[in-house]
Structure formats: C-alpha cells, structure tokens
matplotlib code that plots the C-alpha trace (Angstrom):
import matplotlib.pyplot as plt

x = [77.5, 79.4, 83.2, 82.5, 79.4, 81.7, 84.1, 81.8, 80.5, 84.0, 84.9, 82.0, 83.3, 86.9, 88.4, 91.9, 93.9, 96.7, 98.0, 95.4, 97.9, 100.4, 98.0, 96.0, 99.1, 100.4, 96.9, 96.9, 100.4, 99.1, 96.1, 98.1, 100.2, 97.4, 96.2, 99.6, 99.8, 96.7, 98.3, 101.4, 99.4, 97.3, 100.8, 101.9, 98.8, 96.7, 99.2, 98.4, 94.5, 92.3, 89.5, 86.1, 87.1, 90.4, 88.6, 86.2, 89.1, 90.9, 87.7, 87.5, 91.2, 90.4, 87.5, 90.0, 92.4, 89.8, 88.5, 92.1, 92.3, 89.1, 90.1, 93.5, 92.1, 90.1, 93.2, 94.7, 91.5, 90.3, 87.7, 88.1, 86.5, 89.1, 91.9, 90.3, 89.9, 93.6, 95.0, 93.1, 94.1, 97.7, 97.7, 95.9, 98.7, 101.3, 99.7, 99.3, 103.0, 104.2, 106.0, 103.7, 107.0, 110.1, 110.1, 109.6, 106.3, 106.5, 107.2]
y = [-49.5, -47.4, -48.3, -49.0, -51.1, -53.2, -53.3, -54.8, -57.3, -58.4, -58.8, -61.0, -63.5, -63.4, -66.7, -67.1, -68.2, -66.5, -63.1, -61.4, -58.7, -61.0, -63.3, -60.6, -58.8, -62.0, -62.3, -58.7, -59.3, -62.6, -61.0, -57.9, -60.5, -62.4, -59.0, -58.3, -61.7, -61.3, -57.9, -59.9, -62.7, -60.0, -58.6, -61.8, -63.5, -60.6, -58.4, -55.9, -55.8, -55.5, -58.0, -58.2, -61.5, -60.1, -57.0, -59.2, -61.3, -57.9, -56.8, -60.0, -59.6, -56.0, -57.4, -59.8, -56.9, -54.6, -57.6, -57.7, -54.0, -53.9, -56.6, -55.2, -51.8, -53.6, -55.2, -51.8, -50.8, -48.2, -48.3, -47.8, -44.4, -42.8, -44.6, -43.2, -39.8, -39.7, -41.0, -38.4, -35.5, -36.8, -37.0, -33.7, -32.0, -33.4, -32.2, -28.7, -28.6, -30.0, -33.1, -35.9, -37.1, -38.4, -40.7, -41.0, -41.3, -37.8, -35.7]
z = [116.0, 118.5, 119.2, 123.0, 122.1, 119.6, 122.5, 125.0, 122.4, 121.6, 125.3, 125.8, 123.1, 124.4, 125.5, 126.6, 129.7, 131.4, 130.4, 128.1, 127.3, 125.8, 124.3, 122.7, 121.5, 119.6, 118.3, 117.0, 115.4, 113.7, 112.3, 111.0, 109.4, 107.8, 106.4, 104.9, 103.6, 101.5, 100.1, 99.2, 97.5, 95.5, 94.3, 93.4, 91.9, 90.8, 89.5, 92.4, 91.5, 94.4, 93.5, 95.1, 96.5, 97.9, 99.2, 101.4, 102.8, 103.6, 105.3, 107.4, 108.5, 109.5, 111.6, 113.4, 113.9, 115.5, 117.8, 119.2, 119.6, 121.2, 123.7, 124.4, 125.1, 127.8, 129.3, 129.6, 131.3, 128.7, 125.9, 122.3, 122.1, 124.4, 122.3, 119.0, 120.4, 121.8, 118.5, 116.5, 118.7, 118.4, 114.5, 114.4, 116.5, 114.4, 111.2, 112.8, 113.8, 110.5, 112.1, 110.2, 108.8, 110.9, 113.7, 117.2, 119.3, 120.8, 117.9]

ax = plt.figure().add_subplot(projection="3d")
ax.plot(x, y, z, "-o")
ax.set_aspect("equal")
plt.show()
C-alpha cells in the first residue's frame, strides 16, 4: 500500500470533535508513549529480550502512531508522501554535510 492510499483510508476512520491538530497531536504522543512503555516492560520483565509477543505489540503501536501521523498530515493540508520525501531529503543533506550529530532543526 502506498503512503497516500493509507492516509486516505486513515482519514476515513478519523473521528474527533474540535481541533483535530491538537487532538491528534495528543493522540500521537500517547501512542508513542505506549510504544515506549512496551520497551520499558521488555527491559524490566524480559531482560531486554524482544519476544515474538512483544514484537507484535510494538508493531501494533507503530500502526497507531502511523494512523495519527497520517491524520496530522491531513490536518496540515499535506500528504504522507510529501512528508516522507521532505524528511529523506533533509536526512540525506545532513549526512552529506556531516551534521547528523548535534541539535537544531536547521543544521
């Protein structure tokens, strides 16, 4: 499935009232937090071993993150493919210029 096709399907399932940008930003943070929580429990309960069960849970959380990213892109009047292309260009430029380390959005 292509990114934009997924985005269209995600938007069809979106249900929220009020400010979609705020709602989906909070949802994205929540889902990223759930992903992190699974990693924490993997460290605590499984000695850091990635079990098949944990892997399935993490993949499910990544799906939730992707859903929120898709709807957020829509809220910003853009599409996922444009976001992906922009991001890869940015990361490639940082690598070529040797500025992958450090901080700042515009390095």
